[in-house]
CHARMM-style PDB file with segment names, atoms N, HN, CA, C and O in Angstrom:
ATOM      1  N   MET     1     140.950 423.179 122.995  1.00  0.00      PROA
ATOM      2  CA  MET     1     139.592 422.963 122.739  1.00  0.00      PROA
ATOM      3  C   MET     1     138.808 424.307 122.927  1.00  0.00      PROA
ATOM      4  O   MET     1     138.855 424.921 123.993  1.00  0.00      PROA
ATOM      5  N   THR     2     138.117 424.718 121.896  1.00  0.00      PROA
ATOM      6  HN  THR     2     138.078 424.220 121.030  1.00  0.00      PROA
ATOM      7  CA  THR     2     137.362 425.966 121.983  1.00  0.00      PROA
ATOM      8  C   THR     2     135.998 425.813 122.526  1.00  0.00      PROA
ATOM      9  O   THR     2     135.347 424.826 122.183  1.00  0.00      PROA
ATOM     10  N   LEU     3     135.485 426.694 123.348  1.00  0.00      PROA
ATOM     11  HN  LEU     3     136.013 427.496 123.627  1.00  0.00      PROA
ATOM     12  CA  LEU     3     134.175 426.611 123.850  1.00  0.00      PROA
ATOM     13  C   LEU     3     133.137 427.028 122.818  1.00  0.00      PROA
ATOM     14  O   LEU     3     133.382 427.882 121.966  1.00  0.00      PROA
ATOM     15  N   PRO     4     131.969 426.397 122.923  1.00  0.00      PROA
ATOM     16  CA  PRO     4     130.902 426.843 121.891  1.00  0.00      PROA
ATOM     17  C   PRO     4     130.446 428.253 122.247  1.00  0.00      PROA
ATOM     18  O   PRO     4     130.572 428.706 123.385  1.00  0.00      PROA
ATOM     19  N   PRO     5     129.919 428.920 121.244  1.00  0.00      PROA
ATOM     20  CA  PRO     5     129.404 430.338 121.467  1.00  0.00      PROA
ATOM     21  C   PRO     5     128.341 430.251 122.503  1.00  0.00      PROA
ATOM     22  O   PRO     5     127.579 429.287 122.555  1.00  0.00      PROA
ATOM     23  N   PRO     6     128.282 431.338 123.396  1.00  0.00      PROA
ATOM     24  CA  PRO     6     127.203 431.305 124.413  1.00  0.00      PROA
ATOM     25  C   PRO     6     125.823 431.513 123.815  1.00  0.00      PROA
ATOM     26  O   PRO     6     125.615 432.284 122.878  1.00  0.00      PROA
ATOM     27  N   GLU     7     124.876 430.767 124.422  1.00  0.00      PROA
ATOM     28  HN  GLU     7     125.045 430.141 125.183  1.00  0.00      PROA
ATOM     29  CA  GLU     7     123.481 430.844 123.920  1.00  0.00      PROA
ATOM     30  C   GLU     7     122.900 432.164 124.345  1.00  0.00      PROA
ATOM     31  O   GLU     7     123.219 432.671 125.420  1.00  0.00      PROA
ATOM     32  N   PRO     8     122.065 432.717 123.527  1.00  0.00      PROA
ATOM     33  CA  PRO     8     121.359 434.054 123.861  1.00  0.00      PROA
ATOM     34  C   PRO     8     120.498 433.821 125.093  1.00  0.00      PROA
ATOM     35  O   PRO     8     120.145 432.669 125.346  1.00  0.00      PROA
ATOM     36  N   PRO     9     120.163 434.752 125.815  1.00  0.00      PROA
ATOM     37  CA  PRO     9     119.283 434.546 127.020  1.00  0.00      PROA
ATOM     38  C   PRO     9     117.870 434.065 126.572  1.00  0.00      PROA
ATOM     39  O   PRO     9     117.292 434.499 125.575  1.00  0.00      PROA
ATOM     40  N   GLY    10     117.373 433.112 127.428  1.00  0.00      PROA
ATOM     41  HN  GLY    10     117.842 432.760 128.237  1.00  0.00      PROA
ATOM     42  CA  GLY    10     116.073 432.591 127.040  1.00  0.00      PROA
ATOM     43  C   GLY    10     116.162 431.265 126.314  1.00  0.00      PROA
ATOM     44  O   GLY    10     115.156 430.683 125.907  1.00  0.00      PROA
ATOM     45  N   GLY    11     117.400 430.799 126.161  1.00  0.00      PROA
ATOM     46  HN  GLY    11     118.217 431.272 126.492  1.00  0.00      PROA
ATOM     47  CA  GLY    11     117.505 429.434 125.468  1.00  0.00      PROA
ATOM     48  C   GLY    11     117.859 429.712 124.003  1.00  0.00      PROA
ATOM     49  O   GLY    11     117.858 430.853 123.541  1.00  0.00      PROA
ATOM     50  N   PRO    12     118.171 428.588 123.275  1.00  0.00      PROA
ATOM     51  CA  PRO    12     118.511 428.773 121.844  1.00  0.00      PROA
ATOM     52  C   PRO    12     117.377 429.270 121.099  1.00  0.00      PROA
ATOM     53  O   PRO    12     116.261 428.780 121.271  1.00  0.00      PROA
ATOM     54  N   GLN    13     117.593 430.242 120.253  1.00  0.00      PROA
ATOM     55  HN  GLN    13     118.499 430.641 120.113  1.00  0.00      PROA
ATOM     56  CA  GLN    13     116.579 430.770 119.381  1.00  0.00      PROA
ATOM     57  C   GLN    13     116.533 430.109 118.034  1.00  0.00      PROA
ATOM     58  O   GLN    13     117.590 429.759 117.509  1.00  0.00      PROA
ATOM     59  N   PRO    14     115.286 429.898 117.390  1.00  0.00      PROA
ATOM     60  CA  PRO    14     115.226 429.371 116.106  1.00  0.00      PROA
ATOM     61  C   PRO    14     115.885 430.280 115.090  1.00  0.00      PROA
ATOM     62  O   PRO    14     115.813 431.508 115.151  1.00  0.00      PROA
ATOM     63  N   PRO    15     116.510 429.628 114.184  1.00  0.00      PROA
ATOM     64  CA  PRO    15     117.076 430.557 113.058  1.00  0.00      PROA
ATOM     65  C   PRO    15     116.022 431.382 112.349  1.00  0.00      PROA
ATOM     66  O   PRO    15     114.933 430.903 112.032  1.00  0.00      PROA
ATOM     67  N   THR    16     116.375 432.641 112.107  1.00  0.00      PROA
ATOM     68  HN  THR    16     117.260 433.030 112.364  1.00  0.00      PROA
ATOM     69  CA  THR    16     115.382 433.449 111.368  1.00  0.00      PROA
ATOM     70  C   THR    16     115.362 433.138 109.906  1.00  0.00      PROA
ATOM     71  O   THR    16     116.416 433.077 109.274  1.00  0.00      PROA
ATOM     72  N   PRO    17     114.178 432.936 109.338  1.00  0.00      PROA
ATOM     73  CA  PRO    17     114.246 432.647 107.886  1.00  0.00      PROA
ATOM     74  C   PRO    17     114.661 433.831 107.064  1.00  0.00      PROA
ATOM     75  O   PRO    17     114.132 434.932 107.213  1.00  0.00      PROA
ATOM     76  N   ILE    18     115.669 433.579 106.146  1.00  0.00      PROA
ATOM     77  HN  ILE    18     116.100 432.685 106.026  1.00  0.00      PROA
ATOM     78  CA  ILE    18     116.101 434.718 105.269  1.00  0.00      PROA
ATOM     79  C   ILE    18     115.051 435.062 104.292  1.00  0.00      PROA
ATOM     80  O   ILE    18     114.768 436.248 104.123  1.00  0.00      PROA
ATOM     81  N   ASP    19     114.446 434.127 103.630  1.00  0.00      PROA
ATOM     82  HN  ASP    19     114.676 433.164 103.768  1.00  0.00      PROA
ATOM     83  CA  ASP    19     113.470 434.416 102.625  1.00  0.00      PROA
ATOM     84  C   ASP    19     112.112 433.696 103.020  1.00  0.00      PROA
ATOM     85  O   ASP    19     111.875 432.557 102.615  1.00  0.00      PROA
ATOM     86  N   PRO    20     111.253 434.383 103.803  1.00  0.00      PROA
ATOM     87  CA  PRO    20     110.024 433.741 104.211  1.00  0.00      PROA
ATOM     88  C   PRO    20     109.173 433.392 103.030  1.00  0.00      PROA
ATOM     89  O   PRO    20     109.178 434.071 102.003  1.00  0.00      PROA
ATOM     90  N   LEU    21     108.426 432.299 103.200  1.00  0.00      PROA
ATOM     91  HN  LEU    21     108.421 431.748 104.034  1.00  0.00      PROA
ATOM     92  CA  LEU    21     107.542 431.933 102.053  1.00  0.00      PROA
ATOM     93  C   LEU    21     106.306 432.895 102.046  1.00  0.00      PROA
ATOM     94  O   LEU    21     105.797 433.312 103.086  1.00  0.00      PROA
ATOM     95  N   PRO    22     105.886 433.198 100.849  1.00  0.00      PROA
ATOM     96  CA  PRO    22     104.739 434.142 100.767  1.00  0.00      PROA
ATOM     97  C   PRO    22     103.480 433.440 101.206  1.00  0.00      PROA
ATOM     98  O   PRO    22     103.442 432.213 101.124  1.00  0.00      PROA
ATOM     99  N   PRO    23     102.451 434.113 101.663  1.00  0.00      PROA
ATOM    100  CA  PRO    23     101.237 433.479 102.131  1.00  0.00      PROA
ATOM    101  C   PRO    23     100.583 432.692 100.975  1.00  0.00      PROA
ATOM    102  O   PRO    23     100.553 433.111  99.817  1.00  0.00      PROA
ATOM    103  N   PRO    24     100.045 431.481 101.397  1.00  0.00      PROA
ATOM    104  CA  PRO    24      99.402 430.617 100.341  1.00  0.00      PROA
ATOM    105  C   PRO    24      98.197 431.351  99.680  1.00  0.00      PROA
ATOM    106  O   PRO    24      97.419 432.055 100.325  1.00  0.00      PROA
ATOM    107  N   ALA    25      98.111 431.140  98.398  1.00  0.00      PROA
ATOM    108  HN  ALA    25      98.742 430.568  97.874  1.00  0.00      PROA
ATOM    109  CA  ALA    25      96.942 431.805  97.710  1.00  0.00      PROA
ATOM    110  C   ALA    25      95.658 431.157  98.100  1.00  0.00      PROA
ATOM    111  O   ALA    25      95.663 429.959  98.382  1.00  0.00      PROA
ATOM    112  N   PRO    26      94.534 431.868  98.138  1.00  0.00      PROA
ATOM    113  CA  PRO    26      93.257 431.286  98.504  1.00  0.00      PROA
ATOM    114  C   PRO    26      92.962 430.218  97.480  1.00  0.00      PROA
ATOM    115  O   PRO    26      93.262 430.360  96.295  1.00  0.00      PROA
ATOM    116  N   ALA    27      92.327 429.075  97.996  1.00  0.00      PROA
ATOM    117  HN  ALA    27      92.084 428.960  98.959  1.00  0.00      PROA
ATOM    118  CA  ALA    27      91.895 428.037  97.070  1.00  0.00      PROA
ATOM    119  C   ALA    27      90.726 428.467  96.316  1.00  0.00      PROA
ATOM    120  O   ALA    27      89.824 429.065  96.903  1.00  0.00      PROA
ATOM    121  N   PRO    28      90.655 428.204  94.992  1.00  0.00      PROA
ATOM    122  CA  PRO    28      89.576 428.634  94.219  1.00  0.00      PROA
ATOM    123  C   PRO    28      88.312 427.852  94.606  1.00  0.00      PROA
ATOM    124  O   PRO    28      88.369 426.647  94.852  1.00  0.00      PROA
ATOM    125  N   SER    29      87.231 428.520  94.654  1.00  0.00      PROA
ATOM    126  HN  SER    29      87.185 429.499  94.454  1.00  0.00      PROA
ATOM    127  CA  SER    29      85.904 427.928  95.099  1.00  0.00      PROA
ATOM    128  C   SER    29      85.518 426.762  94.115  1.00  0.00      PROA
ATOM    129  O   SER    29      85.532 426.962  92.901  1.00  0.00      PROA
ATOM    130  N   PRO    30      85.196 425.625  94.614  1.00  0.00      PROA
ATOM    131  CA  PRO    30      84.820 424.506  93.726  1.00  0.00      PROA
ATOM    132  C   PRO    30      83.600 424.846  92.901  1.00  0.00      PROA
ATOM    133  O   PRO    30      82.662 425.487  93.376  1.00  0.00      PROA
ATOM    134  N   VAL    31      83.629 424.417  91.688  1.00  0.00      PROA
ATOM    135  HN  VAL    31      84.391 423.897  91.302  1.00  0.00      PROA
ATOM    136  CA  VAL    31      82.363 424.644  90.830  1.00  0.00      PROA
ATOM    137  C   VAL    31      81.322 423.694  91.122  1.00  0.00      PROA
ATOM    138  O   VAL    31      81.611 422.501  91.034  1.00  0.00      PROA
ATOM    139  N   PRO    32      80.103 424.049  91.472  1.00  0.00      PROA
ATOM    140  CA  PRO    32      79.086 423.095  91.874  1.00  0.00      PROA
ATOM    141  C   PRO    32      78.728 422.111  90.659  1.00  0.00      PROA
ATOM    142  O   PRO    32      78.361 422.525  89.559  1.00  0.00      PROA
ATOM    143  N   ASP    33      78.870 420.844  90.969  1.00  0.00      PROA
ATOM    144  HN  ASP    33      79.168 420.508  91.862  1.00  0.00      PROA
ATOM    145  CA  ASP    33      78.608 419.795  89.971  1.00  0.00      PROA
ATOM    146  C   ASP    33      77.244 419.352  90.055  1.00  0.00      PROA
ATOM    147  O   ASP    33      76.876 418.939  91.155  1.00  0.00      PROA
ATOM    148  N   PRO    34      76.384 419.358  89.061  1.00  0.00      PROA
ATOM    149  CA  PRO    34      74.993 418.952  89.118  1.00  0.00      PROA
ATOM    150  C   PRO    34      74.911 417.463  89.528  1.00  0.00      PROA
ATOM    151  O   PRO    34      73.887 417.014  90.043  1.00  0.00      PROA
ATOM    152  N   ALA    35      76.045 416.674  89.284  1.00  0.00      PROA
ATOM    153  HN  ALA    35      76.877 417.038  88.866  1.00  0.00      PROA
ATOM    154  CA  ALA    35      75.970 415.255  89.534  1.00  0.00      PROA
ATOM    155  C   ALA    35      76.600 414.999  90.854  1.00  0.00      PROA
ATOM    156  O   ALA    35      76.818 413.836  91.191  1.00  0.00      PROA
ATOM    157  N   ASP    36      76.932 416.068  91.683  1.00  0.00      PROA
ATOM    158  HN  ASP    36      76.755 417.013  91.409  1.00  0.00      PROA
ATOM    159  CA  ASP    36      77.604 415.936  92.932  1.00  0.00      PROA
ATOM    160  C   ASP    36      76.586 415.393  93.952  1.00  0.00      PROA
ATOM    161  O   ASP    36      75.573 416.059  94.162  1.00  0.00      PROA
ATOM    162  N   PRO    37      76.781 414.242  94.594  1.00  0.00      PROA
ATOM    163  CA  PRO    37      75.847 413.758  95.600  1.00  0.00      PROA
ATOM    164  C   PRO    37      75.834 414.638  96.802  1.00  0.00      PROA
ATOM    165  O   PRO    37      74.853 414.629  97.545  1.00  0.00      PROA
ATOM    166  N   ILE    38      76.928 415.443  97.050  1.00  0.00      PROA
ATOM    167  HN  ILE    38      77.724 415.450  96.446  1.00  0.00      PROA
ATOM    168  CA  ILE    38      76.965 416.323  98.267  1.00  0.00      PROA
ATOM    169  C   ILE    38      76.040 417.587  98.032  1.00  0.00      PROA
ATOM    170  O   ILE    38      75.600 418.209  98.999  1.00  0.00      PROA
ATOM    171  N   ALA    39      75.770 417.934  96.799  1.00  0.00      PROA
ATOM    172  HN  ALA    39      76.128 417.428  96.014  1.00  0.00      PROA
ATOM    173  CA  ALA    39      75.031 419.045  96.416  1.00  0.00      PROA
ATOM    174  C   ALA    39      73.635 418.903  96.958  1.00  0.00      PROA
ATOM    175  O   ALA    39      73.122 417.784  96.983  1.00  0.00      PROA
ATOM    176  N   PRO    40      72.963 419.994  97.407  1.00  0.00      PROA
ATOM    177  CA  PRO    40      71.587 419.908  97.866  1.00  0.00      PROA
ATOM    178  C   PRO    40      70.674 419.521  96.750  1.00  0.00      PROA
ATOM    179  O   PRO    40      70.925 419.922  95.613  1.00  0.00      PROA
ATOM    180  N   PRO    41      69.616 418.759  96.994  1.00  0.00      PROA
ATOM    181  CA  PRO    41      68.724 418.382  95.932  1.00  0.00      PROA
ATOM    182  C   PRO    41      67.988 419.609  95.367  1.00  0.00      PROA
ATOM    183  O   PRO    41      67.868 420.617  96.064  1.00  0.00      PROA
ATOM    184  N   PRO    42      67.491 419.545  94.111  1.00  0.00      PROA
ATOM    185  CA  PRO    42      66.828 420.653  93.588  1.00  0.00      PROA
ATOM    186  C   PRO    42      65.486 420.889  94.254  1.00  0.00      PROA
ATOM    187  O   PRO    42      64.884 419.964  94.798  1.00  0.00      PROA
ATOM    188  N   SER    43      65.007 422.152  94.209  1.00  0.00      PROA
ATOM    189  HN  SER    43      65.495 422.904  93.766  1.00  0.00      PROA
ATOM    190  CA  SER    43      63.718 422.419  94.893  1.00  0.00      PROA
ATOM    191  C   SER    43      62.608 421.740  94.198  1.00  0.00      PROA
ATOM    192  O   SER    43      62.766 421.353  93.040  1.00  0.00      PROA
ATOM    193  N   GLY    44      61.508 421.573  94.820  1.00  0.00      PROA
ATOM    194  HN  GLY    44      61.380 421.888  95.761  1.00  0.00      PROA
ATOM    195  CA  GLY    44      60.308 420.933  94.283  1.00  0.00      PROA
ATOM    196  C   GLY    44      60.062 419.580  94.813  1.00  0.00      PROA
ATOM    197  O   GLY    44      60.862 419.068  95.597  1.00  0.00      PROA
ATOM    198  N   PRO    45      58.945 418.952  94.405  1.00  0.00      PROA
ATOM    199  CA  PRO    45      58.661 417.645  94.926  1.00  0.00      PROA
ATOM    200  C   PRO    45      59.724 416.616  94.665  1.00  0.00      PROA
ATOM    201  O   PRO    45      60.260 416.539  93.560  1.00  0.00      PROA
ATOM    202  N   GLN    46      60.036 415.827  95.663  1.00  0.00      PROA
ATOM    203  HN  GLN    46      59.600 415.890  96.561  1.00  0.00      PROA
ATOM    204  CA  GLN    46      61.127 414.798  95.491  1.00  0.00      PROA
ATOM    205  C   GLN    46      60.498 413.385  95.282  1.00  0.00      PROA
ATOM    206  O   GLN    46      59.563 413.024  95.997  1.00  0.00      PROA
ATOM    207  N   PRO    47      60.987 412.620  94.346  1.00  0.00      PROA
ATOM    208  CA  PRO    47      60.426 411.215  94.155  1.00  0.00      PROA
ATOM    209  C   PRO    47      60.772 410.422  95.427  1.00  0.00      PROA
ATOM    210  O   PRO    47      61.865 410.548  95.978  1.00  0.00      PROA
ATOM    211  N   VAL    48      59.816 409.609  95.870  1.00  0.00      PROA
ATOM    212  HN  VAL    48      58.927 409.507  95.422  1.00  0.00      PROA
ATOM    213  CA  VAL    48      59.992 408.765  96.959  1.00  0.00      PROA
ATOM    214  C   VAL    48      60.778 407.523  96.660  1.00  0.00      PROA
ATOM    215  OT1 VAL    48      60.996 406.702  97.551  1.00  0.00      PROA
TER     216      VAL     48
END
């Protein structure tokens, strides 16, 4: 029966990624939709 390889000091280390993923691309800014209820109301007197 062969013994398992000794663990490195400090406990088992996570495997190093061979090909790390590139940083995610910045999300494009959403285009303001005039019909979007979240958009601020237009300036000027508001109907009651």
